[in-house]
C-alpha positions in Angstrom: -1.3 -23.3 19.0 -1.6 -19.7 20.2 0.6 -17.2 19.7 1.3 -14.2 21.6 0.7 -11.0 19.6 3.9 -8.9 19.1 3.5 -5.5 18.3 5.7 -4.8 15.2 5.8 -0.9 13.8 6.3 -0.1 10.0 6.2 3.0 8.4 5.3 2.1 5.1 7.1 5.1 3.6 10.4 4.3 5.0 11.4 1.8 2.3 14.8 0.8 3.4 13.1 -0.7 6.4 10.6 -2.5 5.1 12.5 -5.7 4.3 13.9 -5.8 8.0 10.2 -5.6 9.3 9.0 -8.2 7.2 12.1 -10.6 8.3 11.1 -9.7 11.8 7.8 -10.7 11.1 8.9 -14.0 9.4 10.9 -14.7 12.5 8.4 -14.1 14.9 5.4 -16.0 13.1 7.3 -18.3 10.8 4.8 -17.3 8.0 2.4 -15.1 6.7 -1.0 -16.2 5.6 -2.9 -13.1 4.6 -0.9 -10.0 3.6 -3.2 -6.8 3.5 -1.8 -3.7 2.2 -3.9 -0.7 3.6 -1.5 1.8 4.2 -2.3 5.2 2.2 -1.4 8.6 2.1 -3.5 11.4 0.0 -3.2 14.7 -1.1 -5.4 17.2 -2.7 -3.9 20.0 -4.9 -3.4 21.5 -8.3 -0.6 19.6 -10.0 1.7 23.0 -10.0 0.8 23.3 -6.5 2.3 20.0 -4.9 6.0 19.6 -5.0 7.8 16.6 -6.5 9.0 15.6 -3.1 5.3 15.1 -1.9 4.7 13.6 -5.1 7.5 11.1 -4.4 6.3 10.7 -0.9 2.8 9.3 -2.1 4.4 7.2 -4.5 6.3 5.6 -1.3 3.4 5.0 0.5 0.8 3.9 -1.9 3.1 2.2 -4.4 6.9 1.2 -3.3 5.8 0.6 0.1 3.1 -1.9 -0.8 5.2 -3.6 -3.4 8.4 -3.7 -1.3 6.7 -5.3 1.8 4.5 -7.9 -0.6 8.2 -8.9 -2.5 9.6 -9.3 1.1 7.0 -11.9 2.4 6.1 -13.1 -1.1 9.0 -15.9 -1.1 7.9 -17.3 1.8 4.2 -17.8 0.5 5.6 -19.2 -2.9 7.5 -21.8 -1.0 4.9 -22.9 1.0 2.5 -22.7 -2.4 -0.6 -20.8 -0.3 -1.1 -17.5 0.6 -3.5 -14.4 0.1 -2.5 -10.7 -0.6 -4.8 -8.2 -0.6 -4.6 -4.7 -1.9 -7.0 -2.3 -0.3 -6.8 0.5 -3.3 -9.1 3.0 -4.5 -11.6 4.0 -7.3 -8.8 6.8 -8.1 -6.6 3.6 -9.2 -8.8 3.1 -12.3 -10.3 7.1 -12.9 -8.4 10.3 -12.5 -10.0 13.1 -11.1 -8.9 16.9 -10.7 -6.8 17.7 -8.0 -5.4 14.4 -7.2 -2.9 13.5 -9.5 -0.1 12.2 -7.3 -2.3 10.1 -5.3 -4.3 9.0 -8.6 -1.0 8.1 -10.3 0.1 5.9 -7.5 -3.1 4.0 -7.2 -3.4 3.3 -11.0 0.7 2.0 -10.6 -0.6 -0.2 -7.7 -3.3 -1.8 -9.8 -0.9 -2.4 -12.4 1.5 -4.1 -10.3 -0.8 -6.3 -8.5 -3.0 -7.1 -11.5 0.4 -8.6 -13.0 1.3 -10.3 -9.6 -2.3 -12.1 -9.7 -1.4 -13.7 -13.1 1.7 -14.8 -11.8 1.1 -16.0 -8.7 -1.8 -18.4 -10.1 0.6 -21.3 -10.3 1.6 -21.0 -7.0 -2.2 -21.2 -5.7 -1.6 -17.6 -4.4 -4.6 -15.3 -4.2 -4.1 -11.5 -5.1 -7.0 -9.4 -4.8 -7.5 -5.8 -5.4 -10.4 -3.6 -3.5 -10.9 -0.4 -5.1 -13.7 1.6 -2.7 -15.2 5.1 -4.0 -14.5 7.9 -1.8 -14.7 7.9 1.6 -14.5 10.6 4.3 -11.2 9.9 6.3 -11.4 12.8 8.6 -14.0 14.7 10.3 -13.1 18.3 9.8 -11.4 19.6 6.5 -7.9 21.0 6.5 -7.5 24.3 6.0 -7.0 25.6 2.4 -3.4 25.3 1.4 -2.4 22.8 4.3 -1.7 20.2 2.3 0.5 18.7 5.1 -2.7 18.2 7.1 -4.3 16.5 4.5 -1.8 14.1 4.0 -1.7 12.6 7.4 -5.6 12.3 7.8 
């Protein structure tokens, strides 16, 4: 059986809409066999230069977004006793480096959550993996110094 792909948009930082989008996906396709949490937001700057509001945006994108989406899809996987969940994270989820505190904190939190989830899902035959690549260049030009907003969206 073939499925006509349907474009379903999701802003991973809009926590309030994630459950509705997950429900739409399940209604459209019936199940999710593999969930790859790949969305990410980063910022570079000294702790005192980054606002608490920006810290929260980073945490929403890198921790609460994937956790909320996973929790919305998980009951379907558990009921079917099958599935694979993948978190594309970062080496910074294991080590912190200067000027990346908010990013590293969000990635550490995600690793902790998905490590616990892995142990809990073993009895349901659901695989949970975390991929932690090293540093990657995600843009071709460096944003201007002090332009944190440009560095977030790259």
